[in-house]
BABA-495270 format. One record per residue (C-alpha): x, y, z; residue in one letter. Coordinates in steps of 0.02 Angstrom, whole numbers, plus 50000, padded with zeros to 5 digits. Layout:
REM BABA-495270
XYZa...
***
This chain:
REM BABA-495270
492094504350470x491304503950304x489864515350351x491104527350426x492134528150256x490524529850156x489914544050263x491584553150239x491574551950055x489774558050044x490164574050140x491584577550023x490464573649879x489184586549933x490514600549943x490954602650130x492554612350121x494124608150205x494714618650346x496104627450246x494914631550102x493614638850224x494944649650302x495514656050134x493734659950084x493434670150245x494994679850221x494604684350042x492834689750097x493454700450233x494794707650121x493384712149986x492414721150123x493854730650194x494404736350014x492634742749979x492594753350137x493814767650076x492804771249916x491184771850012x491984783250140x492664794149995x490914796249918x490104800850085x491584812950118x491284820649950x489484824449975x489874831750150x491184842250074x490114849049939x488784855250072x490324862050179x491034872250030x489344880149995x489064885350179x490874891450184x490674900850020x489124909650088x489914913250248x491444921050164x490324931050046x489284937150201x490854943950283x491504952250131x489744959650101x489744967550276x491484974650248x491004982150080x489364989250149x490284997050296x491575004550171x490145011150056x489165019450196x490765028250266x491225033550084x489465041450055x489445048950229x491175056550198x490605064050032x488985070550105x489835078850245x491105086550135x489715094250032x488815100550185x490365108650253x490825115750076x489065122650058x489145131650222x490815138150184x490265146650024x489065156950121x488545172050018x489955169049887x488885167049737x489955177249615x490395164149483x492235167949479x492335166349673x491425150049666x492605143549527x494155148249634x493455139349784x493015123849678x494795123849610x495535124349790x494325112349870x495215096349940x493985083349855x493655066349938x494495051549855x493765046249690x492785062249673x493355068749512x492205084449489x491315096249613x489995106849525x488805121149569x487155121949481x485995137749495x484125136449557x483595136049369x484595120449341x485975129049239x487785124549264x488845138149354x490585131549370x491585116349433x493355112049475x493565106149301x492665119249199x492655138849228x491085149349218x490335154349049x489715138748987x487915139049050x487395120949012x485565116449054x485605101949175x483765102549223x483485086449126x484645076449248x483845065749378x484975071649519x484585090149474x482785087549441x482415079949609x483035095949699x482185107849581x480515098249619x480895097849805x480755078549807x482305075249905x482135088050043x483785091350130x484505073450100x485895068449988x485315060949828x486285046249739x485985045749552x486005031849427x487595029749327x487765045049202x489145050449086x489625068149137x489475082549004x490945090649069x492075076449137x491605064448994x491735049449116x490445037849195x490035043449375x488815041949512x488155058849556x487945064049739x486875079949748x486275091249885x485175106549890x485965123049962x484635133950043x484665150950124x484055155150300x482265156450237x482395138850156x482395145449983x483365135449855x485005144849806x485885131249715x486345112649696x488045105949750x488555089849641x490025077849680x490445066849532x491075048749596x492045039749467x491325022049444x492945015149377x493795017549536x492415008549623x492484993649502x494374992749518x494234992549712x492934978549698x494064968549579x495524968749698x494554961549844x494014946449751x494904929749802x494004920749666x494274928049484x492544922049436x491664929749591x490294942849578x490394959849674x489094972149638x488294988449695x486434989949650x485175003549692x483504999449766x482815006249602x483534990849515x484945000749417x486724993649432x487965006849493x489544995449488x489824977049455x491334965149437x491064947549378x492264935349290x493394944449169x492184957449123x490534964449194x490904982849199x489934985449030x488264981049122x488384996449227x486735006449211x485654991249169x484014988549260x483574973249361x481824977749400x481104963249293x482104950449391x481114940649525x482684938549625x482984957349634x481154959549691x481484947149830x483154955449881x482294973349883x480994966750006x482254958750127x483614967350226x484854953550194x485014935850148x485784921650043x485964924349859x485734908149755x485254911949577x485744912849395x486184930849348x484894937749222x486394947049138x487664932549105x486614917049149x487924911649273x487294902549424x488114909749587x487974907449770x488334921349901x487514934250008x486714951749990x486444965950112x485294981850086x485934997550169x484805005150302x485495022250270x485555024450081x484595017149935x485895004349894x486304986149915x487894975649902x488004958349823x489464946249841x489354928649768x490524915349692x490164905549536x489364889349592x490404880349464x491964886149556x491294880249719x490924863149642x492644862749574x493374864449752x492394848749796x492974840549637x494674843249680x494364836249849x493574821249773x495054818149666x496184818849819x495084808049929x494794796349784x496644794949757x496974791649939x495414779349947x496194771049796x497874770449869x497244764150029x496154751649949x497704744949847x498734745449998x497424735350094x497244722649945x499134721149935x499144718750124x497844704950110x498864696849969x500404697850069x499474689750220x498904675850112x500564672850030x501384674150195x500334659550258x500944649450109x502704653650147x502674647250326x503414630550257x504764639050161x506234642050273x507554648050151x508064665450190x508344670550003x506544666649957x505934676150109x506994691350059x506354690549882x504544690149935x504894704650058x505614714749922x504214711049809x502984716249943x503964732349972x503924736549791x502104734149776x501834745649935x502984758649860x502174758149686x500434760249767x500964775549862x502024781949712x500434782649610x499564794149724x499464812349658x500644824649738x501684810649823x503444806549748x504194789949806x506074786649770x507174771649812x508944775949848x510314763849837x512044770749862x512084785949744x510734779049629x508974786649647x507584776349564x505794783649550x504304771649603x502514773749538x501734784449408x501834801049502x503624798249552x504154794349367x503384809849301x504864819349229x503904836149225x503604835049414x504734847949506x504604837749665x505154821649581x506594830249495x507194837549657x507124821849762x508124812949629x509484826249614x511224822649684x511214837549806x509654830749886x510284812849898x511944819149980x510974829550100x509804814850161x511284802150164x512194812250301x510744806250424x510644788650481x508954790150572x507234791250496x506684808850490x505254820450437x505764837650367x505104852850269x506184860050135x505914874950013x506834876249845x506764884249680x506574876349523x506304884549348x506084900949434x504664895049547x504604892449736x504124875049799x503874867449971x503924848950012x503794838250165x504824822350154x505064806650254x506684796250243x506504777950291x508094766850302x507954749350233x508844734950325x509534720550230x508954703650300x510284693450223x511734703450297x511114701550473x512184689950572x513574689450429x514574703350494x514664711550320x514304729850300x512674731250213x512414742450058x511574759050112x509764759150052x508254770550093x506564776250035x506074794250018x504204799250022x503984817449968x502364827049980x502134842449878x501504856549995x501694871049874x499794872449852x499444872450037x500754886150066x500034896249925x498244895349997x498914901150167x499774916150084x498054920249997x497244919850165x498614932350227x498244942350081x496314943250118x496754948450290x497854962350228x496594967650102x495244968750243x496454978950345x496804990650202x494874992850179x494704997850354x496215010150344x495515020450193x494865034050303x496545035450396x497515036050234x496395050350172x496685060050328x498645056850316x498675063550135x497515078250179x498705085250303x500185087150186x498925094350056x498355107450182x500165112450221x500625113150035x499045123949994x499545135850138x501375136750083x500925140549902x499765153949952x501045162450063x502355159949925x501165168749802x500805182249931x502645185449954x502925186949771x501535199349757x502215209549904x503995208749836x504715199349988x506545192649966x506865176549878x507285167750042x505505168850093x504835160649930x506225147849936x505765143050116x503935140150063x504445130449908x505595118750016x504075115550131x503025110649974x504435098049919x504545091050095x502695087750102x502605080349932x503955067949986x503005064350144x501485060150033x502415049449915x503205039950072x501425036150138x500785029649969x502305019349930x502225011050095x500375006850081x500744999049911x502174988649980x501054983150121x499664977650004x500744967549888x500534948249895x501794939250000x502984926249922x503394909249981x505224912350016x505654919350189x506804934250205x507594942350352x506854958950405x507184972850530x506114973050678x506154991650698x505724994050507x504194983450532x503694993750689x503965009750593x503005003650440x501514998350554x501575016050632x501525024250462x499915014750415x498895016050579x499835028050693x498895043950645x497265035350640x497465029350822x498115045550882x496565054150796x495465043550914x496235052451056x497265036651104x499075037851175x500175027851065x502025024251110x503275013951020x505145009651041x506475019750960x507745010350851x509025008150995x509364989850988x510564988550845x510164979750683x508934966050760x508164955450627x507004940450612x506784928350480x505044934650426x504554944950278x504344963350333x502564965450261x502054949450359x502754956050523x501914973250488x500234963950459x500384955650630x500804972250716x499434981450626x498164968350669x498704969450852x498654987950853x496864989150778x496264975850901x496934986651043x496095002450965x494444993350944x494554987351130x494895005251192x493385012451084x492274998851162x492745003451336x492565022351298x490785018751244x490425011851424x491545025551509x491365041751410x492965052351418x494045036851458x495945040551413x496555025951315x498335020651290x499335008351182x501145004351210x502304993751093x503934987051175x505394977751104x506584966151196x507914952851164x508254937351257x510004930051232x510134911551188x511554899251149x512964905151048x512454918750921x510514914250937x509294925751021x507404928051045x506504944250997x505094948551102x503764961151039x502364966451162x500754976251117x499904982251279x498314991851299x497274998151451x495554992651388x495184981451525x495744965051450x494934950051371x493614941051462x494134925051538x492704915451455x493414918951275x495224921851299x495574904451238x494624907251075x495374923651012x496554914950897x495224903950813x494734908650630x493234920050611x493014921750797x492474939650838x491534948450975x491174963450863x489494967850788x489124960950610x489944970850480x491324977750598x492554963150599x493134947950491x493784937650641x495344933750532x496564946350604x497214937550762x496984920650680x498004925550530x499344933550646x499484917750747x499804907650586x501104919550528x502094919450689x501904899850708x502464896650529x504044907150567x504474896450722x503794909050847x502404910550961x500974923450983x500064923451156x498934934551254x498684937551441x497794950751546x498684961851673x497924974851789x497474987151654x497074977751497x497664964051368x499544960051336x499934951751159x501704944751159x502614940151003x504134928351020x505214925350864x506924918150837x508134932850810x509644935650699x510934945950798x512154957050693x514004959050736x513594973850847x513054968651026x511254974151062x510604979451231x509324967851310x507894980751318x507314994951207x506745012051278x505105017951228x
***
């Protein structure tokens, strides 16, 4: 017995731990490992996010560069075709007064502010801005000298930025030689393209205010540039000494990662060199801006990891304390400990950025945590308001909801969870417990704003693609106005009755009104969408979409049919420009499908049909069905499930962003509807289903086309 006692004392003396102490040590060790896991995962996520943001920035710059290069080549091609046609139209009209009259009456392409004629000696003859008589010697100009020396042949020449001696504006000169039947130079036709319009257009396309969008010639001279808050003052500077530019000039396209030699700002993006003209497009975002996106992600993930670590730590402490409380049977002490644990959990979540936690007892709301107690937080003030407390008190069950509200003139969106708290002491006593609940509110305003920015990017991409159609829409009324004015002037000279002149003037007034309506609608469509949803007329949205793309589709020899406003005042809870954006995306998608099939089957007669229907529901509710159908053969079965994925496109590089259908799907989904696609015997059928708002007047179930 003595030896046994001695042995036991010896083990205790050498530090062999009791069972309870060993278990506590293991619990604390495991708890330390678990608490270190969230920060480690946050650091790894940050590094992966930096790489992802850089790749995404390059991909976005590449898509925008392709869009801008396509727009540039179409613009130069349009100006060149116009100069060719105008030069052929002049024929033998080389009388200076006749030339000046034709220049004054010429329907110039967009952003071309001056059209000039220069004689074979390099002297100015006339322009639409200056009559004959001012024989300025322009033979020293680069765009004139190349034609006098025969260096450009019969191709259009794109000059460096110059300040016009007549227009007094900075322009890019597009010049082309006019020759007779024997090939002798008879003159030079010069179109002056205003650089300010190009810079303004590039500035509107930037989603990042610090991004770089530049048009540079292969000669190293900057034609147009937008970067940061300035950048237009560097137009005309040379980049020939830059090694980065030399690399870009020797490569058709590629990634741009460099510090600009002009402002020393490091940027990351993409560049493309035109295969048709001696020009290249560069699109890049400031690398610091891309880094800030990851920094914001790091703050968010760090806050989440910290909150999770605190929550795990608190949970571990709670578990340890719970083991100590096993011998405490008193309900009041258990209730107090439970309340303490709840308070610790709530404070941990309340300290997370963007999350407001409020404890509601009766009519009293108490904020929990640093974020929740921030008096300047619009979300925190809203969830503590009496109106909000009364609203959530009407529902007994736990619920998750999304709510929009306006505070201090700004729109906000929150997603909140209401959790009821049960009282342990009142259970089994028969007493009615005091009503208590906890509200977790997450600020989703920034997320919704980013979605609206994506919608805006898609709309601007659509507007860029529709520039040609808009020019044709405006050229038609201009042609009618010119003809009516000429007839009216002829009638005055011939002494015709006043009724003849009045009729022509009324026609001019009507056509100018038509032009104003087209321009106003394009401006409304291009404005940025707000957060608040508003009801809009279905037929107004269809009519607006037809104004934007209807003529362009019909010019492609595609039959387009749309419903007439026969269904009464049918409305949906969706802003009109957003519903128009969805319809325009679907119409352009159908047009491109018909074009693709026409390439395989020349002479194919394409058609697009838009129809509208109403499906009655319970009470005053209804569902509006919009269908866009084409006869282009349908979507291949292998990819029909991918058409709504972001940036998925079957078009060639530079011909599509892959955002149209994805953004359209998001718009309809966010408004409680559904966008789907199926194939029928002729082609693809895109169907929009949206909750409708019926007016007092009963509407028929189908609309005639």
